[in-house]
C-alpha positions as CSV (number, residue, x, y, z in Angstrom):
1,R,-47.7,-19.2,-16.1
2,N,-49.1,-20.7,-13.4
3,L,-45.3,-21.4,-12.2
4,W,-46.4,-23.1,-8.4
5,P,-50.0,-23.7,-8.3
6,E,-52.2,-24.8,-5.6
7,P,-49.8,-28.1,-5.4
8,F,-52.7,-30.6,-6.5
9,S,-54.8,-28.3,-8.4
10,R,-54.6,-30.5,-11.8
11,M,-54.8,-33.5,-10.2
12,P,-58.2,-35.9,-10.8
13,P,-60.7,-34.8,-7.7
14,A,-60.1,-38.3,-5.8
15,V,-56.7,-37.3,-5.1
16,R,-57.0,-33.3,-4.4
17,L,-57.1,-32.5,-0.7
18,D,-58.8,-30.4,1.6
19,K,-57.1,-27.5,3.8
20,M,-56.8,-29.0,6.8
21,A,-54.7,-32.4,5.2
22,R,-52.5,-30.4,3.4
23,K,-51.8,-28.5,6.5
24,S,-51.6,-32.2,8.4
25,I,-48.8,-33.8,5.5
26,L,-46.7,-30.7,5.7
27,L,-46.5,-31.0,9.4
28,L,-45.7,-34.6,9.2
29,H,-42.7,-33.6,6.4
30,L,-42.1,-31.2,8.9
31,T,-41.1,-33.9,11.5
32,L,-39.6,-36.3,9.1
33,N,-37.6,-33.5,6.9
34,A,-36.2,-31.2,9.5
35,A,-32.4,-31.8,8.6
36,P,-31.6,-31.1,4.9
37,T,-30.9,-34.0,2.4
38,V,-32.1,-37.5,3.3
39,L,-29.9,-39.7,1.2
40,A,-26.7,-37.2,2.1
41,C,-23.5,-39.1,0.5
42,T,-20.9,-38.3,0.0
43,S,-18.4,-38.7,-3.1
44,I,-15.1,-38.2,-4.5
45,A,-13.2,-38.6,-7.4
46,V,-9.2,-38.6,-7.7
47,G,-7.5,-38.1,-12.0
48,K,-5.5,-40.8,-12.7
49,D,-2.4,-39.0,-12.7
50,A,-3.0,-37.1,-8.8
51,S,-4.1,-41.5,-8.2
52,A,-1.1,-43.1,-6.9
53,T,-2.1,-46.4,-8.7
54,G,-2.1,-44.7,-12.0
55,H,-5.8,-44.9,-12.8
56,P,-8.8,-43.3,-11.8
57,I,-10.5,-43.5,-8.2
58,V,-14.5,-43.1,-6.9
59,T,-15.9,-43.2,-3.9
60,H,-19.2,-43.4,-2.4
61,S,-20.9,-43.4,1.6
62,D,-24.2,-44.8,1.5
63,D,-25.0,-42.4,4.4
64,S,-28.8,-43.7,5.1
65,G,-31.1,-42.3,6.7
66,P,-34.6,-42.1,8.1
67,H,-35.7,-45.7,6.8
68,T,-34.2,-48.6,6.7
69,T,-31.5,-49.9,3.9
70,D,-31.4,-52.8,2.4
71,V,-27.9,-54.1,2.8
72,R,-27.2,-56.3,0.2
73,F,-24.4,-56.4,-2.6
74,I,-25.7,-57.7,-5.8
75,R,-24.2,-59.0,-8.6
76,V,-25.8,-58.3,-11.7
77,P,-24.5,-60.8,-14.2
78,R,-23.4,-60.5,-18.2
79,K,-26.5,-61.4,-20.1
80,K,-27.7,-61.1,-23.5
81,W,-31.4,-60.8,-24.5
82,P,-33.6,-61.5,-27.4
83,A,-34.4,-58.7,-30.1
84,G,-37.3,-56.6,-29.1
85,S,-36.2,-57.1,-25.1
86,Q,-37.5,-54.4,-23.1
87,R,-35.6,-53.1,-19.7
88,P,-37.9,-52.4,-17.1
89,L,-37.8,-49.0,-15.0
90,Y,-38.3,-49.4,-11.1
91,Y,-39.4,-47.7,-7.7
92,W,-36.2,-48.7,-5.8
93,A,-37.6,-49.1,-2.4
94,P,-35.0,-48.4,0.1
95,G,-35.8,-51.2,2.8
96,Y,-35.5,-54.8,1.7
97,P,-35.8,-56.1,-0.5
98,R,-35.1,-52.8,-2.8
99,V,-36.3,-54.6,-5.7
100,V,-37.4,-58.2,-6.4
101,S,-36.6,-58.7,-10.1
102,S,-35.4,-62.7,-11.4
103,V,-34.9,-60.3,-14.7
104,L,-32.2,-58.0,-13.3
105,S,-30.6,-61.1,-11.5
106,P,-30.8,-64.4,-10.0
107,E,-29.9,-62.5,-6.3
108,Y,-32.7,-60.2,-6.8
109,A,-34.9,-63.0,-7.3
110,G,-37.9,-63.3,-4.5
111,V,-37.8,-65.5,-1.7
112,Q,-40.8,-67.1,0.4
113,G,-43.6,-65.6,-0.9
114,Q,-41.6,-62.2,-2.1
115,R,-43.8,-60.6,-5.7
116,E,-42.4,-59.1,-8.3
117,T,-41.5,-55.5,-8.5
118,V,-44.2,-54.0,-10.7
119,P,-42.2,-52.1,-13.5
120,I,-43.1,-48.1,-13.5
121,G,-42.0,-48.1,-17.4
122,H,-39.8,-49.0,-19.7
123,I,-36.9,-48.7,-22.4
124,P,-35.4,-50.9,-25.3
125,Q,-33.1,-53.5,-24.6
126,V,-29.9,-53.9,-25.9
127,G,-28.0,-57.3,-27.1
128,E,-26.0,-57.7,-24.5
129,T,-25.3,-56.2,-21.2
130,W,-22.4,-56.1,-19.1
131,A,-22.0,-58.1,-15.3
132,Y,-21.8,-55.3,-12.6
133,W,-21.8,-55.3,-9.2
134,D,-24.7,-52.8,-7.3
135,T,-26.7,-51.8,-4.6
136,D,-28.3,-48.9,-4.2
137,Y,-26.3,-47.9,-6.9
138,G,-24.7,-49.4,-9.5
139,I,-21.2,-49.4,-8.8
140,Q,-18.3,-51.0,-11.2
141,N,-18.8,-53.1,-14.0
142,E,-16.8,-55.8,-15.8
143,R,-14.8,-53.3,-18.0
144,G,-14.0,-50.8,-14.7
145,L,-17.0,-48.2,-15.4
146,S,-17.0,-47.0,-11.5
147,I,-19.7,-44.3,-10.0
148,G,-20.2,-43.1,-7.0
149,E,-23.4,-41.5,-5.8
150,S,-24.2,-37.9,-4.2
151,T,-27.9,-36.3,-3.6
152,C,-28.3,-32.9,-4.1
153,T,-30.0,-29.8,-4.1
154,A,-31.8,-27.9,-6.9
155,R,-34.8,-25.6,-7.5
156,T,-36.7,-28.2,-9.3
157,V,-38.7,-31.0,-8.2
158,G,-40.0,-34.4,-9.5
159,W,-41.5,-37.6,-8.8
160,P,-41.9,-41.3,-10.1
161,A,-44.7,-42.3,-11.9
162,S,-45.9,-45.2,-9.2
163,P,-49.4,-46.0,-8.9
164,D,-49.4,-44.1,-5.3
165,K,-48.1,-40.8,-7.2
166,P,-50.6,-39.3,-9.7
167,W,-48.4,-36.3,-9.7
168,G,-45.5,-38.3,-10.5
169,Y,-44.5,-37.9,-14.5
170,N,-40.9,-39.3,-14.4
171,R,-39.7,-42.9,-14.6
172,A,-36.2,-43.2,-14.3
173,G,-34.6,-42.5,-11.3
174,I,-30.9,-42.1,-10.4
175,E,-30.7,-45.9,-9.4
176,D,-31.7,-47.1,-12.7
177,L,-29.6,-44.9,-14.7
178,S,-26.3,-45.9,-12.7
179,K,-27.6,-49.3,-13.3
180,I,-28.3,-49.0,-17.1
181,A,-25.0,-46.5,-17.8
182,M,-23.5,-50.0,-16.2
183,E,-25.1,-52.6,-18.6
184,R,-24.4,-50.4,-21.6
185,C,-21.1,-49.1,-21.3
186,E,-17.4,-49.0,-20.9
187,T,-16.8,-45.1,-20.4
188,A,-17.5,-42.3,-18.3
189,R,-18.4,-40.4,-21.3
190,C,-20.5,-43.0,-22.8
191,A,-22.9,-43.5,-19.3
192,V,-23.0,-39.6,-19.4
193,E,-24.7,-39.4,-22.8
194,T,-26.4,-42.3,-22.0
195,M,-27.8,-41.3,-18.5
196,G,-28.5,-37.7,-19.9
197,A,-31.0,-39.4,-23.1
198,I,-32.8,-41.2,-20.7
199,A,-33.3,-39.1,-17.6
200,V,-34.6,-36.3,-20.4
201,E,-36.7,-38.9,-22.5
202,Q,-38.1,-40.8,-19.4
203,G,-38.4,-37.9,-17.3
204,F,-35.9,-37.9,-13.5
205,Y,-36.9,-38.1,-10.4
206,S,-35.0,-38.0,-7.3
207,A,-35.9,-40.9,-4.3
208,D,-35.8,-37.7,-1.6
209,G,-38.0,-35.3,-3.2
210,G,-40.6,-35.1,-1.2
211,E,-44.8,-34.2,-1.9
212,P,-46.3,-31.8,-4.4
213,T,-47.5,-30.2,-0.7
214,A,-44.0,-29.8,0.7
215,P,-41.2,-30.4,-2.2
216,A,-37.9,-31.1,-1.1
217,Y,-35.3,-29.2,-2.8
218,S,-32.8,-30.1,-0.3
219,G,-32.7,-33.8,-2.1
220,S,-34.4,-33.1,-5.3
221,S,-31.4,-34.0,-8.2
222,E,-28.4,-36.2,-8.4
223,C,-24.3,-35.7,-8.6
224,L,-22.5,-39.0,-9.6
225,A,-18.7,-39.4,-10.0
226,I,-18.3,-41.8,-13.1
227,A,-14.3,-43.5,-13.7
228,D,-13.3,-45.7,-16.5
229,G,-10.9,-48.0,-17.0
230,A,-10.2,-46.9,-20.3
231,P,-9.5,-44.1,-21.3
232,G,-8.8,-43.3,-17.7
233,E,-11.5,-40.3,-17.7
234,V,-13.7,-38.8,-14.6
235,W,-16.6,-36.8,-14.9
236,I,-19.1,-35.4,-12.9
237,F,-22.5,-35.6,-13.9
238,N,-25.3,-33.2,-12.3
239,V,-29.1,-34.1,-13.1
240,M,-32.6,-32.2,-12.0
241,T,-36.1,-32.8,-13.1
242,G,-36.9,-30.5,-15.9
243,R,-40.0,-27.9,-17.1
244,G,-43.1,-28.9,-15.8
245,N,-41.8,-31.8,-13.3
246,A,-40.6,-33.6,-16.4
247,S,-38.0,-35.0,-18.1
248,A,-34.2,-33.9,-17.3
249,I,-31.9,-31.4,-16.8
250,W,-28.1,-32.5,-16.8
251,A,-24.7,-31.4,-16.8
252,A,-21.3,-33.0,-16.9
253,K,-18.0,-32.0,-17.2
254,R,-14.8,-34.0,-17.6
255,I,-12.3,-33.1,-14.3
256,P,-8.8,-32.8,-15.2
257,S,-6.2,-36.0,-15.1
258,D,-4.3,-34.6,-11.9
259,H,-7.3,-33.2,-9.6
260,V,-9.5,-34.3,-6.9
261,A,-13.0,-33.6,-7.1
262,P,-15.6,-33.7,-4.0
263,I,-19.1,-33.6,-3.7
264,G,-21.2,-32.8,-0.7
265,N,-24.8,-33.2,-1.8
266,S,-25.0,-29.9,-4.3
267,F,-24.0,-29.3,-8.0
268,T,-20.4,-28.1,-7.9
269,I,-20.3,-27.8,-11.8
270,R,-20.3,-24.3,-12.6
271,K,-18.8,-22.3,-15.5
272,M,-19.5,-24.6,-18.5
273,K,-18.4,-23.9,-21.9
274,L,-21.0,-24.5,-23.9
275,N,-19.0,-24.6,-26.9
276,D,-16.1,-27.5,-25.5
277,P,-17.5,-30.9,-25.9
278,D,-14.6,-32.4,-25.2
279,N,-14.7,-31.0,-21.7
280,F,-19.1,-30.5,-20.9
281,L,-21.7,-32.3,-21.9
282,F,-25.7,-31.2,-21.2
283,S,-28.8,-31.5,-22.0
284,P,-30.9,-29.7,-24.8
285,G,-31.6,-26.4,-24.3
286,V,-29.8,-26.4,-21.2
287,T,-30.0,-22.5,-20.1
288,K,-34.1,-22.4,-21.3
289,L,-35.4,-22.8,-18.4
290,A,-33.2,-20.5,-16.2
291,E,-34.0,-17.6,-18.2
292,E,-37.4,-18.3,-18.6
293,M,-37.8,-18.2,-14.7
294,G,-35.6,-14.8,-14.2
295,W,-32.9,-17.3,-12.4
296,W,-29.8,-16.7,-15.6
297,S,-29.1,-14.7,-18.3
298,P,-26.2,-14.6,-20.6
299,R,-25.9,-11.1,-20.3
300,D,-24.1,-12.9,-16.1
301,E,-21.4,-14.0,-18.2
302,S,-18.2,-12.8,-19.8
303,S,-19.5,-15.0,-23.1
304,V,-22.7,-16.2,-24.4
305,D,-21.5,-19.8,-24.5
306,V,-21.1,-19.2,-20.9
307,F,-23.6,-20.6,-18.5
308,D,-23.0,-21.1,-14.5
309,F,-25.2,-24.2,-14.0
310,F,-24.6,-24.9,-10.2
311,G,-25.5,-20.5,-10.6
312,A,-29.0,-20.9,-12.1
313,Y,-30.2,-24.5,-10.8
314,G,-28.6,-24.7,-7.5
315,Y,-31.1,-24.7,-4.4
316,T,-30.7,-21.6,-1.9
317,P,-33.6,-21.5,0.7
318,G,-35.6,-18.5,1.2
319,K,-37.5,-16.9,3.6
320,G,-40.2,-19.1,5.5
321,V,-38.4,-22.2,5.1
322,I,-38.0,-25.3,8.1
323,P,-36.1,-24.9,9.3
324,P,-35.4,-21.3,9.3
325,N,-31.4,-21.7,9.5
326,M,-31.6,-24.1,6.8
327,D,-29.9,-21.7,4.2
328,T,-26.9,-21.9,7.1
329,V,-26.8,-25.6,6.7
330,L,-27.1,-26.0,3.6
331,D,-24.2,-23.5,3.3
332,N,-21.4,-25.7,5.3
333,Y,-23.3,-29.0,5.4
334,S,-21.9,-29.3,1.4
335,G,-18.3,-26.6,1.5
336,R,-16.9,-27.7,4.9
337,R,-16.8,-31.2,3.2
338,M,-15.5,-29.9,-0.2
339,W,-13.0,-28.0,2.2
340,R,-11.8,-31.2,4.4
341,V,-11.3,-33.6,1.0
342,W,-8.9,-31.4,-0.2
343,D,-7.4,-30.7,2.9
344,L,-7.0,-34.3,3.5
345,L,-6.0,-35.5,-0.6
346,T,-4.1,-32.3,-1.9
347,P,-3.2,-29.7,1.1
348,E,-0.7,-27.7,-0.4
349,S,-4.0,-26.4,-2.9
350,A,-6.2,-26.2,0.2
351,K,-4.4,-23.9,1.4
352,D,-6.0,-21.3,-0.8
353,I,-9.1,-22.5,-0.1
354,D,-11.2,-20.5,3.0
355,P,-13.1,-23.6,4.9
356,D,-16.0,-20.8,6.3
357,K,-16.9,-19.6,2.9
358,G,-19.6,-22.2,1.9
359,H,-21.0,-23.6,-1.2
360,L,-24.2,-22.2,-2.2
361,P,-25.4,-20.8,-5.8
362,H,-24.2,-17.1,-5.2
363,T,-21.5,-17.5,-2.9
364,T,-18.9,-15.3,-3.9
365,D,-15.6,-16.4,-5.5
366,P,-17.0,-19.8,-5.0
367,Y,-15.2,-23.4,-4.4
368,P,-14.1,-24.8,-8.0
369,T,-15.4,-28.1,-9.0
370,S,-11.7,-30.1,-8.0
371,L,-8.2,-29.4,-7.1
372,P,-4.5,-29.9,-8.1
373,A,-2.7,-33.1,-6.7
374,P,1.1,-33.7,-7.1
375,K,1.1,-36.4,-9.4
376,G,1.0,-40.0,-7.8
377,S,0.3,-38.6,-4.6
378,V,-3.2,-39.8,-3.8
379,T,-3.4,-43.5,-2.1
380,L,-5.6,-45.6,-2.0
381,Q,-5.3,-45.8,1.7
382,M,-5.6,-42.1,2.1
383,V,-8.8,-41.9,0.1
384,M,-10.7,-44.7,2.5
385,D,-9.2,-42.7,5.8
386,A,-11.2,-39.5,4.3
387,H,-14.1,-41.3,4.3
388,R,-13.2,-42.0,8.5
389,D,-12.9,-38.6,9.1
390,H,-14.7,-36.2,11.5
391,Y,-12.5,-33.4,11.0
392,E,-9.9,-34.7,13.6
393,G,-7.5,-31.8,14.5
394,T,-9.2,-28.7,13.1
395,V,-11.5,-26.3,15.0
396,Y,-14.3,-28.7,13.3
397,D,-13.0,-32.0,15.3
398,L,-16.2,-33.5,16.4
399,T,-14.6,-35.8,19.0
400,V,-13.9,-33.3,21.2
401,G,-15.9,-30.5,23.7
402,M,-19.2,-31.2,25.3
403,A,-21.2,-32.4,22.6
404,A,-18.6,-35.6,21.7
405,G,-19.1,-36.5,25.2
406,P,-16.4,-37.8,27.9
407,N,-15.7,-40.6,25.6
408,G,-15.2,-38.8,22.5
409,S,-18.3,-39.8,20.3
410,P,-18.1,-37.3,16.9
411,N,-21.6,-39.1,16.4
412,R,-24.5,-36.7,16.2
413,W,-28.0,-38.1,15.9
414,K,-31.8,-36.8,14.8
415,T,-32.4,-33.6,16.9
416,P,-36.4,-32.4,17.5
417,P,-37.7,-30.6,14.7
418,S,-38.8,-27.6,17.2
419,I,-35.2,-26.8,18.2
420,V,-33.4,-24.7,15.7
421,G,-29.6,-25.7,15.5
422,Q,-27.0,-27.6,13.5
423,W,-24.2,-29.9,14.1
424,E,-20.8,-30.1,12.1
425,R,-21.5,-32.4,8.9
426,A,-18.4,-34.8,9.1
427,I,-18.0,-37.1,6.0
428,S,-18.0,-40.2,8.1
429,M,-21.4,-40.7,9.7
430,Y,-23.0,-43.0,12.2
431,R,-25.8,-43.7,9.4
432,T,-23.9,-44.9,6.9
433,S,-24.9,-48.5,5.8
434,W,-21.9,-48.9,3.3
435,S,-19.3,-47.1,1.4
436,H,-16.6,-48.1,-1.4
437,V,-13.5,-47.4,-2.8
438,V,-13.7,-47.6,-6.3
439,E,-10.2,-48.2,-8.7
440,A,-11.1,-47.8,-12.5
441,K,-9.0,-50.2,-14.1
442,P,-9.2,-52.0,-17.5
443,R,-8.5,-55.6,-18.5
444,G,-10.8,-56.9,-16.0
445,L,-8.4,-55.4,-13.4
446,G,-11.1,-53.5,-12.0
447,V,-11.5,-53.7,-7.8
448,T,-14.7,-52.4,-6.1
449,W,-13.0,-51.5,-2.1
450,F,-16.4,-51.9,-0.3
451,G,-17.2,-51.5,3.7
452,Y,-19.9,-52.1,5.7
453,D,-21.7,-49.6,7.8
454,A,-20.1,-46.4,8.8
455,A,-16.6,-46.0,7.4
456,H,-14.8,-45.2,11.0
457,G,-15.2,-48.6,12.1
458,T,-15.6,-50.7,8.8
459,A,-12.5,-52.3,6.6
460,Y,-12.6,-52.1,2.8
461,L,-12.6,-55.5,0.9
462,P,-11.5,-56.0,-2.3
463,F,-14.1,-57.5,-5.3
464,Y,-13.2,-57.3,-8.9
465,G,-15.4,-55.4,-11.1
466,A,-15.0,-58.5,-13.6
467,A,-16.0,-61.3,-10.9
468,T,-17.4,-64.5,-12.5
469,E,-19.5,-65.2,-9.7
470,G,-21.0,-63.1,-7.0
471,A,-19.8,-62.2,-3.3
472,P,-19.9,-64.8,-0.2
473,E,-23.4,-65.4,0.9
474,A,-23.0,-63.2,3.9
475,W,-23.3,-60.4,1.4
476,H,-26.2,-61.0,0.0
477,S,-28.4,-63.4,2.4
478,H,-31.8,-62.9,2.9
479,K,-31.4,-64.2,6.7
480,G,-31.1,-61.0,8.1
481,Y,-31.8,-56.8,7.6
482,Q,-31.8,-54.0,9.4
483,S,-34.8,-54.8,11.5
484,K,-33.6,-58.4,11.8
485,F,-30.3,-59.3,13.3
486,S,-28.7,-62.3,12.0
487,T,-24.8,-63.7,12.4
488,E,-25.3,-64.9,8.7
489,V,-25.7,-61.5,7.6
490,A,-22.0,-59.5,6.5
491,W,-23.4,-55.7,7.5
492,W,-24.4,-57.0,11.3
493,A,-20.8,-57.9,11.9
494,F,-19.7,-54.2,11.0
495,N,-22.5,-52.6,12.9
496,L,-21.9,-54.2,15.9
497,V,-18.5,-53.6,16.6
498,N,-19.9,-49.3,15.7
499,Q,-22.7,-49.9,18.2
500,Y,-20.5,-51.2,20.9
501,S,-17.7,-48.6,19.9
502,D,-19.7,-45.7,20.9
503,L,-19.0,-46.8,25.0
504,N,-15.8,-45.5,24.6
505,F,-15.3,-44.3,21.0
506,R,-11.7,-42.9,21.4
507,L,-10.5,-46.3,22.9
508,I,-12.6,-48.9,21.5
509,N,-12.1,-47.0,18.0
510,A,-8.6,-46.8,18.0
511,E,-8.7,-50.6,18.2
512,V,-11.3,-50.8,15.4
513,Q,-9.7,-48.8,13.1
514,Q,-6.2,-50.3,13.5
515,K,-7.2,-53.5,12.6
516,A,-9.2,-52.6,9.6
517,H,-5.6,-50.8,8.3
518,K,-3.9,-54.1,9.1
519,I,-6.5,-55.6,7.4
520,E,-6.3,-53.0,4.0
521,A,-2.8,-53.3,3.7
522,E,-3.1,-57.0,4.1
523,G,-5.8,-56.6,1.0
524,A,-3.3,-54.5,-0.8
525,E,-0.8,-56.8,-0.7
526,A,-2.8,-59.3,-1.7
527,V,-4.6,-57.8,-5.0
528,A,-1.0,-56.8,-6.2
529,K,0.3,-60.8,-6.0
530,W,-3.4,-62.6,-7.0
531,E,-3.3,-60.3,-10.1
532,K,1.0,-60.5,-11.1
533,D,-0.5,-64.4,-10.4
534,V,-2.4,-64.1,-13.0
535,S,-0.9,-61.8,-15.4
536,S,-0.1,-64.5,-17.8
537,M,-3.4,-66.0,-18.0
538,D,-6.3,-65.3,-20.9
539,E,-8.6,-63.0,-19.0
540,V,-11.6,-65.0,-18.4
541,A,-9.8,-67.5,-16.6
542,A,-8.0,-64.3,-14.5
543,A,-11.6,-63.3,-13.7
544,A,-12.2,-66.6,-12.1
545,E,-8.9,-67.3,-10.3
546,L,-9.6,-63.3,-9.2
547,T,-13.0,-64.0,-8.2
548,K,-12.2,-67.4,-6.0
549,R,-9.3,-65.6,-4.1
550,S,-11.1,-62.2,-3.3
551,N,-14.1,-63.8,-2.2
552,A,-11.9,-66.4,-0.1
553,F,-10.1,-63.6,1.6
554,A,-13.5,-61.8,1.9
555,E,-15.0,-64.8,4.0
556,A,-11.1,-65.2,6.3
557,K,-11.5,-61.2,6.7
558,L,-15.3,-61.6,7.6
559,A,-14.5,-63.9,9.8
560,E,-11.8,-61.8,12.0
561,W,-14.3,-59.2,12.3
562,W,-16.6,-61.4,13.9
563,E,-14.1,-62.2,16.3
564,L,-13.1,-58.2,16.5
565,A,-16.2,-58.2,17.8
566,G,-16.4,-60.4,20.7
567,H,-12.9,-59.2,21.9
568,I,-14.0,-55.9,22.1
569,F,-17.2,-57.0,24.1
570,A,-14.9,-58.8,26.3
571,K,-12.2,-55.8,26.6
572,Y,-14.2,-53.0,26.9
573,G,-17.3,-54.6,28.9
574,R,-18.1,-53.0,32.4
575,Y,-16.4,-49.9,31.8
576,V,-13.0,-51.4,32.6
577,V,-10.0,-52.3,30.5
578,T,-9.4,-56.1,30.8
579,Y,-6.3,-57.8,29.3
580,N,-6.6,-61.6,30.9
581,E,-7.5,-63.4,34.1
582,S,-4.3,-61.9,36.2
583,E,-5.2,-61.1,39.7
584,I,-2.5,-58.0,39.0
585,G,-2.0,-56.9,35.6
586,G,-5.2,-58.6,34.0
587,E,-8.0,-55.7,34.3
588,D,-7.4,-51.6,34.0
589,A,-9.9,-50.6,36.6
590,A,-9.2,-47.0,35.7
591,G,-8.9,-47.7,32.0
592,Q,-12.0,-46.4,31.1
593,A,-12.2,-43.1,33.8
594,Y,-14.0,-40.2,32.6
595,P,-11.8,-37.5,31.9
596,S,-10.6,-34.5,34.0
597,W,-12.3,-32.1,31.7
598,W,-15.1,-34.0,31.6
599,L,-15.6,-34.2,35.3
600,S,-14.9,-30.4,36.2
601,S,-17.3,-29.1,34.1
602,P,-20.1,-27.5,35.9
603,E,-22.8,-28.9,33.7
604,V,-21.9,-32.6,34.7
605,G,-21.9,-31.5,38.6
606,F,-19.5,-33.9,39.7
607,L,-17.9,-31.7,41.4
608,T,-21.3,-30.1,43.0
609,W,-22.5,-33.0,44.2
610,S,-25.4,-32.1,47.2
611,K,-27.0,-34.1,49.4
612,S,-30.2,-32.7,48.0
613,G,-30.2,-34.9,45.3
614,P,-28.1,-35.7,41.9
615,F,-27.1,-32.9,39.3
616,H,-29.6,-32.7,36.3
617,G,-28.4,-30.3,34.1
618,M,-29.8,-26.9,36.0
619,L,-27.8,-24.6,38.2
620,D,-29.9,-23.1,40.0
621,K,-32.1,-26.1,40.9
622,P,-33.6,-26.3,44.4
623,A,-34.0,-29.0,46.4
624,G,-37.6,-30.6,46.0
625,M,-38.1,-30.0,42.4
626,S,-39.9,-32.3,40.6
627,L,-38.5,-32.8,37.5
628,A,-41.6,-35.3,36.3
629,T,-43.9,-32.2,36.5
630,G,-42.2,-29.1,36.8
631,A,-43.1,-28.2,41.0
632,G,-40.0,-26.3,41.9
633,V,-38.9,-25.2,38.7
634,P,-36.7,-22.4,39.0
635,T,-37.7,-19.4,37.1
636,T,-34.6,-20.0,34.8
637,W,-36.0,-22.8,33.9
638,S,-39.6,-22.1,33.8
639,A,-38.4,-19.6,31.4
640,V,-36.0,-22.0,29.1
641,A,-39.4,-24.3,28.7
642,A,-41.7,-21.3,28.1
643,G,-39.4,-20.5,25.1
644,L,-39.3,-24.1,24.3
645,M,-43.3,-24.0,24.2
646,T,-43.4,-20.3,21.5
647,L,-40.9,-21.5,19.8
648,A,-42.4,-24.8,18.8
649,V,-45.9,-22.7,18.4
650,A,-43.9,-20.1,16.9
651,V,-42.3,-23.2,13.8
652,G,-45.7,-24.1,13.2
653,V,-47.0,-20.2,12.7
654,A,-43.4,-19.4,10.7
655,H,-44.0,-23.0,8.0
656,E,-47.8,-22.0,7.1
657,V,-46.2,-18.7,6.8
658,G,-44.0,-19.8,5.1
659,V,-45.7,-22.0,2.9
660,R,-48.0,-18.9,1.7
661,K,-44.9,-16.7,0.7
662,G,-43.3,-20.0,-1.2
663,R,-46.2,-20.1,-3.2
664,Q,-45.9,-15.9,-3.9
665,S,-42.0,-16.2,-4.7
666,I,-42.4,-18.0,-8.0
667,A,-38.7,-17.4,-9.0
668,D,-36.7,-18.6,-6.2
669,V,-38.1,-22.8,-6.7
670,Y,-40.6,-24.6,-9.2
671,V,-43.3,-26.6,-8.6
672,A,-45.6,-27.3,-11.2
673,Q,-47.7,-29.3,-12.8
674,P,-47.2,-29.9,-17.1
């Protein structure tokens, strides 16, 4: 079995690369992907009995990077299709436009000469498809089916069958799978079975699978939280590429109705009962590849009907990986968020969860898929605020300490790939493009609470799953995108506030969140009133009225958010706090003064200033030192610089050694050409 061949060994001669070219690609991949999981999203699922609304809740935060993201919130309308129609399958681009397809929706039609996206495959179309809200992934349809996504790790990897990837054999990414579920299904079970069947038939690929020369196992699979309005079930769906980098292997588990299930970029389905179709669904031969590769054996289990999906197929970094601490990174990257979601939403159950245990396939006594919460205890506001969390008040709090700076910023940016370390991974991220908290309600009353940019600085606004038209123009405008500013694009209002808040996060974000909570409370009150007002209408008339009111509410609150941007610019500009133009009390010059703990730190240098020059973060810097040339650099700093140079060289050597070792360690991960 050629399980880890020379990566291009079965490719046409035109696409085979020489050793130096492969090395260049590997080093480029190292630079771009030193941190795991490119689209590292968080999803939360709350069962209907745990939910204060009596309906399931699922969420998603689109934690984008390292590229731009198409921020349009698109309405795909209900549509009838002629017999013999084909449903196109696309490679969905990350930036604007993610796709150009007038077939899918008028809002996806090209403008200003944009050409229709060429499909990478087709499947037979059904006679009629439901309307739904769409971004990178389907969110909620008119029947209440709701989905939240999180890119995950796996031991296999696959690539799309696009013209630029001759090594790609697969045509169904999670983008299309989630949208097709929206188009065809009313229940979560239907969604699981539909997506699973298409993934197996067409082949599944992840948008974050890297290249054959450097497979990205840390982002090669997908996890979904799926809920329906009726019967009100929640399912967790895990899917990965199958044997030969083609087809698919998948599993799904029904979550108890009184449970909370977090997903943080790793599979969470553990011991499956293969003889319990009421609670577990899976692809044909789900265990076979694991048995062939020696990743799992029936002898490992208490019964022949039990299979540990995550234990068999989850990714554990081996020796020689880049970065070398990836096992520690992934362990806590996922596990800490799982613990924190439980800690916030079902704290009594979370008391028995060790936040330091981590979450890898072979973790001893691993975390469960879900934990119980008291009946009706989890409110929408609690779930929204969970997405705003940075571990505040815990030992992992990202808003305190030197890395947070004097003003308590929890945002941690990219680091050079040559520097090995890690930040705590919070639920709320500075690079989030949008997030949504979705109520799966029946009879056309499902609500998508949608918020742009980082959750810690957004306001979630209600849009009905059964809306009869799209959101206001600002939510799907072509006039701006992440590389082009426009006051006519809603995303920019929220991004502007979040970016400015980083000047003094502790002070400004507190006011921003106060405004967000006010808007969300108004939204909840409005939704209750609207639904009462339309209760005597037929479903079609009710949907039209709810659409009109929710769109008007969204436009009004967007206007308020632009006003908030101007308000915080004026109030917190010039590093003071300004209230009005009064000579006395109009401005607080010390309102943004540095905190004493920060000024007292020897690393800051405020208390150790000398006339020989400003402090540059080196306690033994002699007078006359040149930072630009290194002249006069003290021995200790020279040692540090030399150490960093040695580290950079060592990283490159370790990477090449790791690649060679990886090709020998075929039992750890799987790259093969069918």
